[in-house]
C-alpha positions in Angstrom: 155.8 -81.4 -87.7 156.1 -78.3 -86.7 158.3 -77.2 -83.5 157.0 -74.5 -81.9 158.8 -72.3 -79.7 156.2 -71.3 -76.6 157.9 -68.2 -74.9 156.5 -67.1 -71.9 157.0 -65.2 -68.6 154.8 -67.3 -66.5 152.0 -69.9 -66.9 149.0 -67.4 -66.7 145.3 -68.9 -67.6 145.6 -67.4 -71.1 149.1 -69.5 -71.2 147.5 -72.5 -69.7 144.8 -72.2 -72.5 146.7 -72.3 -75.6 149.1 -75.0 -74.4 146.0 -76.9 -74.1 144.5 -75.7 -77.5 148.0 -76.3 -79.1 148.1 -79.7 -77.1 145.2 -80.7 -79.7 146.9 -80.5 -82.8 148.8 -83.7 -83.7 151.2 -81.6 -85.9 152.7 -79.5 -83.2 155.4 -80.3 -81.2 155.7 -77.8 -77.9 158.7 -76.0 -76.7 158.0 -74.2 -73.6 160.4 -71.2 -73.6 160.6 -69.2 -69.7 162.1 -65.4 -70.7 164.0 -65.4 -67.6 165.5 -68.5 -67.6 167.8 -68.7 -70.7 171.3 -66.9 -71.5 170.1 -66.0 -75.5 173.6 -66.2 -77.5 173.1 -64.2 -80.4 174.6 -65.7 -83.0 172.9 -69.1 -81.8 169.8 -70.2 -81.2 169.5 -72.0 -77.6 166.5 -74.6 -79.2 166.1 -75.2 -82.6 162.2 -74.3 -83.5 160.5 -73.5 -86.7 158.6 -70.4 -85.2 158.0 -68.9 -82.0 154.3 -67.6 -80.4 155.3 -64.6 -78.1 153.5 -64.9 -74.8 156.0 -63.0 -72.4 154.6 -60.3 -69.9 157.8 -58.6 -70.1 157.6 -56.2 -72.7 161.2 -55.4 -73.1 161.7 -59.2 -72.7 159.0 -60.3 -75.5 160.9 -57.5 -77.4 164.6 -58.3 -77.4 164.1 -62.0 -77.4 161.8 -61.6 -80.6 164.5 -60.0 -82.6 166.8 -62.3 -81.5 164.6 -65.3 -83.0 164.4 -63.4 -86.1 167.9 -62.5 -87.0 168.4 -66.1 -87.0 165.2 -66.5 -89.8 162.6 -67.8 -87.3 159.1 -66.5 -87.5 157.9 -65.1 -84.7 154.4 -64.2 -84.1 153.6 -61.1 -83.0 156.5 -59.9 -84.9 158.8 -57.5 -82.8 157.8 -54.8 -85.1 154.3 -54.8 -84.0 155.3 -55.5 -80.2 157.4 -52.1 -80.7 154.4 -50.2 -82.8 151.8 -51.8 -79.8 153.8 -51.5 -76.7 154.9 -47.7 -76.9 152.0 -45.5 -76.7 153.7 -42.8 -78.0 154.4 -44.8 -81.3 151.2 -46.6 -81.2 149.7 -42.8 -80.9 152.1 -41.0 -83.6 150.8 -44.0 -85.8 147.3 -43.2 -85.3 147.7 -39.9 -86.1 149.3 -40.3 -89.2 146.4 -42.9 -90.3 143.8 -40.3 -89.7 142.4 -43.0 -87.5 140.2 -41.1 -84.4 142.7 -41.2 -81.0 142.9 -38.6 -78.5 145.4 -36.1 -78.4 148.8 -36.0 -77.4 151.4 -33.8 -76.2 154.8 -34.9 -75.8 157.2 -33.0 -73.4 160.9 -34.1 -71.8 161.6 -32.3 -68.6 159.3 -31.0 -66.0 158.7 -27.7 -66.6 157.8 -28.1 -70.4 155.6 -31.0 -69.2 153.8 -28.5 -66.8 153.2 -26.3 -69.5 152.0 -29.5 -71.9 149.7 -29.7 -69.1 147.8 -26.2 -69.6 148.1 -26.2 -73.2 146.1 -29.4 -72.9 143.8 -28.2 -70.3 141.8 -29.9 -67.7 141.4 -32.8 -66.9 144.4 -35.2 -68.9 146.1 -38.0 -68.5 149.5 -38.2 -67.6 150.9 -41.3 -68.8 154.0 -43.9 -69.1 155.4 -44.4 -72.6 155.4 -48.4 -71.6 153.6 -50.2 -69.0 150.0 -52.1 -69.0 147.0 -53.4 -66.8 146.1 -49.6 -65.9 149.6 -48.7 -63.8 150.9 -45.4 -63.6 148.5 -43.8 -64.9 147.1 -40.2 -63.3 144.1 -38.1 -64.0 145.7 -34.6 -63.4 142.5 -32.0 -62.6 144.4 -29.5 -61.8 147.6 -27.3 -61.5 148.7 -28.4 -57.6 147.8 -32.1 -59.3 150.1 -31.6 -62.4 153.0 -30.0 -60.1 153.2 -33.5 -57.8 152.7 -36.3 -60.6 155.4 -34.3 -62.5 157.6 -34.1 -59.6 156.8 -38.2 -59.0 157.4 -39.2 -62.6 160.8 -37.1 -62.5 162.0 -39.3 -59.7 160.7 -42.1 -61.0 163.6 -42.6 -63.3 164.4 -42.7 -67.3 161.0 -44.0 -68.4 159.0 -41.6 -67.0 161.2 -38.4 -68.1 159.4 -39.0 -70.9 155.9 -37.3 -70.6 153.1 -38.2 -72.5 150.1 -36.1 -71.9 146.8 -37.3 -73.3 143.7 -35.6 -73.7 141.1 -36.9 -71.3 138.1 -38.5 -72.6 134.8 -38.7 -70.3 133.3 -42.2 -71.3 129.9 -43.5 -70.5 131.5 -45.6 -67.5 132.9 -48.1 -69.7 135.3 -49.1 -72.6 135.2 -51.1 -75.3 138.1 -53.8 -76.3 137.9 -55.6 -79.4 140.1 -58.7 -80.4 141.2 -58.6 -83.6 143.2 -61.8 -85.6 144.7 -60.9 -88.3 143.1 -57.7 -89.4 139.7 -59.3 -88.9 137.7 -58.4 -85.6 136.5 -61.9 -84.0 134.5 -60.2 -80.9 134.8 -57.4 -78.4 133.7 -56.4 -74.5 132.5 -53.8 -72.7 134.2 -53.0 -69.6 132.8 -51.2 -67.6 133.3 -49.6 -64.0 132.9 -46.7 -61.6 136.7 -45.8 -62.2 137.8 -43.9 -65.0 140.3 -46.5 -65.6 138.1 -49.8 -66.9 141.2 -52.6 -67.6 139.0 -55.8 -66.2 142.9 -56.1 -64.5 141.7 -53.2 -62.2 138.0 -54.1 -61.5 136.1 -53.7 -64.5 133.4 -56.0 -65.5 133.2 -57.5 -68.7 129.7 -57.9 -70.9 129.4 -58.6 -74.9 129.5 -56.1 -76.9 128.0 -56.3 -80.5 130.6 -55.9 -83.3 129.2 -52.9 -85.0 130.0 -51.8 -88.7 131.7 -48.7 -87.3 133.8 -51.4 -84.5 134.4 -53.5 -87.4 136.0 -50.2 -89.5 138.0 -48.7 -87.2 139.7 -51.9 -85.8 140.3 -53.4 -89.5 142.1 -49.6 -90.1 143.6 -50.0 -86.8 145.3 -53.0 -87.4 146.7 -52.5 -90.9 148.2 -49.0 -90.1 150.2 -50.9 -87.2 150.7 -54.6 -89.1 148.2 -57.4 -89.0 148.7 -60.0 -85.7 146.7 -60.7 -82.8 145.8 -57.4 -81.4 143.3 -56.3 -78.7 141.9 -53.3 -79.7 140.9 -50.4 -77.0 138.3 -47.9 -77.6 136.6 -45.6 -76.6 133.1 -44.6 -77.3 132.3 -40.5 -77.5 129.9 -38.1 -79.0 131.5 -38.1 -82.1 132.2 -41.5 -82.8 134.8 -44.2 -82.0 138.5 -43.1 -81.0 141.1 -45.9 -80.4 143.1 -45.3 -77.1 145.6 -48.0 -77.0 146.4 -51.3 -78.6 148.1 -54.5 -77.1 149.9 -57.0 -78.6 150.1 -59.8 -76.0 146.5 -59.7 -75.4 145.0 -61.1 -72.0 141.4 -62.8 -72.7 140.3 -64.8 -69.2 137.2 -62.7 -69.0 136.0 -62.6 -72.5 136.0 -66.5 -74.0 132.3 -67.3 -72.0 131.6 -63.7 -72.3 131.9 -63.2 -76.0 131.2 -67.1 -77.0 134.2 -66.9 -79.1 136.8 -69.8 -78.8 139.7 -66.8 -78.5 142.8 -69.4 -77.8 141.5 -71.8 -80.5 141.5 -68.9 -83.0 144.9 -67.5 -82.4 146.7 -71.1 -82.3 145.2 -71.3 -86.2 146.6 -68.1 -86.8 149.6 -68.6 -85.2 150.4 -72.0 -87.1 149.3 -70.0 -89.8 152.5 -68.1 -90.5 154.6 -71.0 -90.3 157.1 -71.2 -93.2 156.1 -73.8 -95.6 
């Protein structure tokens, strides 16, 4: 019997589907761990588990709780190293660049004047992003110097995380991007996310439709998974005139809009993978 700690913030549709799938496994005992309700003594785990399935909404909660379990010799899926590599956009971009995986150009700056200089160097339009964040929140499309001055001033007032300026090349998408789901290092399915807005996240109104797993898409996803560290990933890809480029990678992927769209039982494959990581 495997005692599996299911770490979550709250019960979203994804967590419900995953828990329903786990209930079908007779050799698994699920212990739910709500990330906001526990005090963690770093030398003594609150519950004895063999394996942790990390599904926290909060990047920082998931990262540090994963580290606590790992320090006490418990396997966490996805592990904290992979979470850190995906959850911080600078780290993701740097790994992609070092591994020669096509990705939008990024400039980094650390005060208001250098950030403005970086935007001017990148050229208009470009995109300002927080280094940590998801669901397309606090993204800014910078179309001219007036925009740049306003957005940079606003970010400077938001606090320390926003005083790291991540300036990304704007990619003119064909009204959509691709989200590919990868387990281990194998893409299992993909969707197009189509929107009239430049932000195509389904959480922001993007419409999902099935995307075929072409040779080019499979190749760039496999290379990305190997570079970051294999696990359960959602890789966001742009189509350009020069081929596919990787934009971001998510380590606690949402998939509610993708099961019927693709015809793939994503939660079942995720549970299979998590259980395969248990120590024998």
